N, C-alpha and C positions, 0 to 999 in steps of 0.2 A: 504494500500500500504506500502511495507517495508520501514521503516525509513522515511516515508512521501516523498519518492522519486517520481519525475515525470517521468513516463515511457512511451516511445513511441515504438510501435512494428511494424516491417516490416515482413510480411509473404511472402516468396519467392514462388510464385504460378505460375511461368512461365514455369514449366517443360514440355518438349515435350513428355516425356514418351515413347520413341521409343521401349523400351523392353516390354511395355504393349500392343503393337500393336497386333491385330486390335481394342482393346478396346479404343485406343487413336487415331483412324483414323479420328474421327470428334469431339474430345474433348481433352482438355489438361488433364494431369495426375491428378491434384487435383480435377477435375470435374468428375472423374470416379466414378460410383455408388459403394457403399459398404453396405453390409448387407441389411436389409429390406427397409430402406428409407433414408439412409445417403449417403453422398459423402465423398471422402477421406479428402477434405479440412475441413470438419466439426470438425475433431478431434483437429487440432491445434487451430481453432477459439474458440471451446468450452473450451479448456485448458486456453487460454488467458482470455476469459471472466470470467470463473470460478475463475481465479486468480486475478480478479478485475483490469485487464488491459483492458481499454476500448478505447484507441486511437490506431487504427490498420489500417495500409496501406497494401493492398493486391496487390503485384506487379505481373502483368500478362503479358503474351506474346503470346505463341502459342495457336491457336484454342481456344480462351478464351471466346467465346460468351456464351456457356452453363454455364460456371463458373460465368460470370458476371450476368446472369439472376438468377442463384441460389442464389448468394449473395444478389441481389436486393430484392428477394422475401423472403428469409429466415433469413437475418441478418440485419434487420433494427433496428438501435439504436434510442434512444430518441432524438427528434429534439430540445429539450429545454436545453440540456447540450452540449455546443459546442465541448468539448473535449471527448465526447462519440460518437465514429463513427467507422464504418468499411467501408473503402473507397477503391474501386478498382482503381488501377493506371496502365494504359497501358504505353508503352514507349512514353515519351513526346518529345524525340529528341531535348531537349533544348541545347545540346552541339554538334549538328551535326546530319545528317541524318542516324542514326544507331540505330538498336534495342539493347536491353541489350546484352552485350558481355560476361557477367558472373554475378555471384551473387553480387560481390562487385560493379561492374559497374552499376548494376540495382539500388543499393542504391545511388551510386554517382550521377546518372542521376536525382535522386530525393533529392539531398542534401539540396535543398531549403526548403523541408518539415521539416527537422531537424532544420535548422537554424531559421525558422519562429516559430516553436513550442518551441524551447529551452528546451528540456527535460534534466533531469539529467542522465538518463540511456536509452539506445536503445537496445531493444531485436530484434535479427534477427533470425527468425525461419523458418524451412522448412515446406512445406505443403503436404508432401508425405507419412506420417507415421501414423500408427495406434497405439495409446497409450493414457494414461492419465498422466498428469504432472501438479503439482502445481508450476507454474513458480515463485511464491513468494518465495518459499523455495530456489530456485536457486539464486534469487536476494539477499536474505539474506546472503547466502554463499559468493556471490561475494563481498558484502559490508564488511562482517566480515574479508574476506581475504585481504582487501585493494588491490584488483586486478584492473588492467586496462581492462582486458577482461577475460571472463569465457566461457568454452566450456563444454557442457553437454556430458558425456561419458558413454559408456556401454562396457562390454567385448564382443568380437566376436572371433570365431575360427580363428586360424592362417591362414587356407586356404581361408578365406574370406577377408583377409586384403587388397587385391587389389580392394575391393569395397568400402572402407571407408578411411577417413582421420584417420591416426594412430598417437596417442600421446604417449610420454614417460614422466613420472613424477618422481619427487623426493619424499621424505618421507612426505613433506608438501603439496602435491597435485599440486605443481608448475610444469608447463609444461616446459620440458627442450629440447624437440624435437617434431616437428609436420611435418609429411610427408603425402601428399595426395595420396592415393591409391598406396602404394608401392607394388612391386611384392612379396617381402618377408620382414619379420620384426622379431624382438626379442619379446618373450612373455612378458606380463606384470608382475610386481612383484608378487610373490606368485603363479604363474601359469606356467605350461609347455605347455599348449594347447591353451591359449587365449591371445589376444592382446587388448589394450584399444583403443576403436574407438570413433571418434566424431559422435554425433547424428545429426550434422548439425544445432544445436541450440546454439546460442551465446548471451551473455550479454556483452555490451560495456559501459564504461563511455562515455557519449556523446562527450565530448571535445576530448578524445583520438580518437574516431571513426572519427570525422570530420577531424582531422589532418591526419590520416592514409588514408582516402579516397582521400584527395587532393594530398598527396604524391604518392599514387598508380596511380592516373590519370596522373600525370606528368611523371611517369616512364612507362606508358603503361600496367600496371598490371590490372587484371579484376576480380579476384576471391578470395573469403575469404579463402577457403581451400588450394588453390594452391599458393597464393601470400601473402595476408595480414597477416594471422595468423603465417605462418612460418617466415615471416620477423620480427614479433614482439617478437619472442621467446627470443632473446638476449637483446632487448632494452626495453621491458615492462614486467610487471608481468602478465603472463597468468596462469590461474589455471584451473584444471579439476574438474568439478562438477560430483560427483558419482550419477548417476540416481537411483541406487539401494537404496539410502538413502531417496528418495522422497516418502512421505507418503500421500496417497489419502484417505480421509474419505469415509466410506461406502464400502471399498474393502472387499470382503469375503475371509475367510481363504483358500478356495479351489482355488482361482484364482492364476495365475502365478504372483509372485511378480515382479514388475518392467517390466510388459509386454510392449514390443516395437517391432514393425515389420516394416521393410522397404519393402513396397509392390511394389517394382520396377520391378518385373518380374511376368509373368502370374502364375507361380507355387507358388510364395510367396503370391500373391494376393488371389489365390484360397484357399490356406491353411489357411490364416488368417480368412476367412469367417467361416471355420469349427471350429476355435478356439473359436468362440462366441456361438456355439450351445450346447445344453444339459442343464440339471438341474444344473450342476456344471462345467461351461465352464472355459477355461483358461482366457478369457476376457469377463466379463459380461457387456452387453450393457445397462442394466437397473439399473445403480447406481444413485439413486435419489439424493444423496448428491454430486455427481460430474457428472451431466448429459452430454451426448454427444447430442447436439441439432441437430435437423433435419429439413427438409423443412416442411412447413405446408401442411397438407394432407386433402383434401376435398373429397376424394373418399369414397365410401360406405365401410362398414365393409366386411371382407372376408366372403365367404359363402362356407360351406362344405356340399355338398349334401350327399356324401357317400364316402367310401374309407378307405385306411389304411395309417396312417401317423406316421412316426417314426423320432424323433429328427429333426424337420424341422421348418422353418419360412415361414409363409404365409402372404404376404403383403396385405394391404387394397385393396378392390376392386377385389380381386382374387376369382376364383371359382374352387373348386375341386369337380368333378362330377364322383365318382366311380373310382378314380385313386389311385395309390400307390406311396407314397413319402417316401424315405429313405435318410436322410441327404440331404434334398433339401432346397434351399434358394430362395424363390420366392419374387420378388419385387412387385410393384403395378400393379393391373389389368392384372393378368396372368390367363389364362383359361387352366385347365388340364382336358382333356376329359376322358370318360369312358374307362377303360382298359389300359390307359397309365401308364408308370412307369418311375419315375425319381429317380436316385440313385447317390448321391454325385454330385449334380448339382446346378448351380446358373442360375436362369432364370430372365431376366430383363424385364422392363416395356412393357406392351401391347403385350406380346407374347402369343402364343397358342400352346399347345402340343396336337396334334390330337389323335383320338381314336386309342388305341393299340400301339402308338409310344413308343419306348424304348430308353431312353437316360441315359447314365451314364458317370461320370468323365468328365463333360462338363460345359462350360460357354456359355449360349445362350444369346447373346446381344439383345437389345430391338427390338420390332417390327418384330418378326419372327413368321411365321405360319408353325410350323412343321407338315408335312402331316401325315395322318393316317398311322400306321404301319411302319413309318420310324424308322431306327435304327442308333443311333449315339453313338460312344464310344465302339463298339464291334469289329469292323474290322478297326484297326488303319491305315493300308495301304490304304484302301478305303477312310477313313476319310482324310488322308493327300492329296489325290487328289482333295478334295473339300474344306478343311478348314485348318487353321493353327493348328498344334498339337505340344505341348511342348515335350521335351525329356522324361519327366516323363509320358506322355500319356494323358495330359489334352487337350481336343478338344475345340477350340474356334470358335463358329459360329458367324460371324460378323453381325452387325445390318442389318436387311432387306434382309438377304441371302435367306430367304424363303418368297416371297411376299405374301401378304394377298389375299385370294380369295374374290370374290364378296359375300357379306353377308348382312343380315338384321341387323340393328342397335340394340344393346343390352343396356338396361339401367344400366347394372352392370359394364360396363367398363368405362374407363376414358373419360372425355369430349374431344371433337374433337380437341381442341387446346392445349392439355397437352404436346404433343411432341414439338410443336412449341415454347411453352413458355420456354423450356429449350434449345432451339437452336439446337435441334438434330432431326428435323422433318423428318420422313420417312412416306411413304403411310400408312394411317390409317387401323388398324385391327379391325374387329368387329365379334361378334359371329354369327355362322350360325343359321338361323331361325329353 
């Protein structure tokens, strides 16, 4: 741990994720599946644990049951070390009958957790992003800068500034202005096309954070980006940490340096999946020196009877039987039958693609039984009458849109209670006899 500092982390995992609907119809944004067997929250938790930060409170709010179950099963810390824990904290309503009103209010409602643990440093990180980060390096920068608070930053295009907190800095990385999601802004030093944006990851001196949270509560303010950080610009030393300087062991030369994606929209979520595909992806999921941990997987190995597969991921328990996959991402226990074709698709747990079905540029959420010879992604006007379709043409088939037909049970697919254990149960799908 940097300079032997005692660090406590809060992960803000209460996001409703309305822009990811319908994937967030029955789950919160951090619980949305990603890649073959992960969920979005696994990235921030892996980064903290890999950074030797083991005292983590996960603040949840909207539709949190599947996230709670995932953390319970996948993120159990050693019971013999009291300060090694990942604990889910829903709104406690200790200060009145109100849910979290903002990111800072969520931490304030749990201020007793800081006061009881008495850390030197508090890390406040978002749970909605795909990236690797050694948090120790940011804490080292924070300490060496003699900062009261540090903000992790990345460049973003000027036309995206209304989606981020935008900071302006001096020559010593000190933040001289912080505006939350401005409509327009000036470019960052040395650029005409980009501004410097907050990643939503903050490091605070614990005593400073406690004072600011109490002051904020008295004045009715609720949010870090809108209220606390802008109010500290003139009274405290805030510094911007350059994420591009973060070095992760095991990163390959072909990977995108300082890869970070806010997967807050369907299009961004969809594209981030394909950034992980191929022999030389932009973001390699299998870095043994900095792993992204996933849920334990008891399913059988994937089985490929026959077919043509190009640059695809086939999750455990899945069966490919004479089908064609081109840039397809299959999660666990997916059946793709003879003559079916998937092109640039994400297919989630316990779904079945029937014989001869053709699906392209689509996200098929869990527990869908796509009928034989169905076509999705070819006639967007027809698709819009049935499903959500993004402006770029990505079709999203919500969970359970195609109910399972009566079938004989197959030993290859997931056990009966797998859906229920993640809090997203839909009628069970099984393979036709």
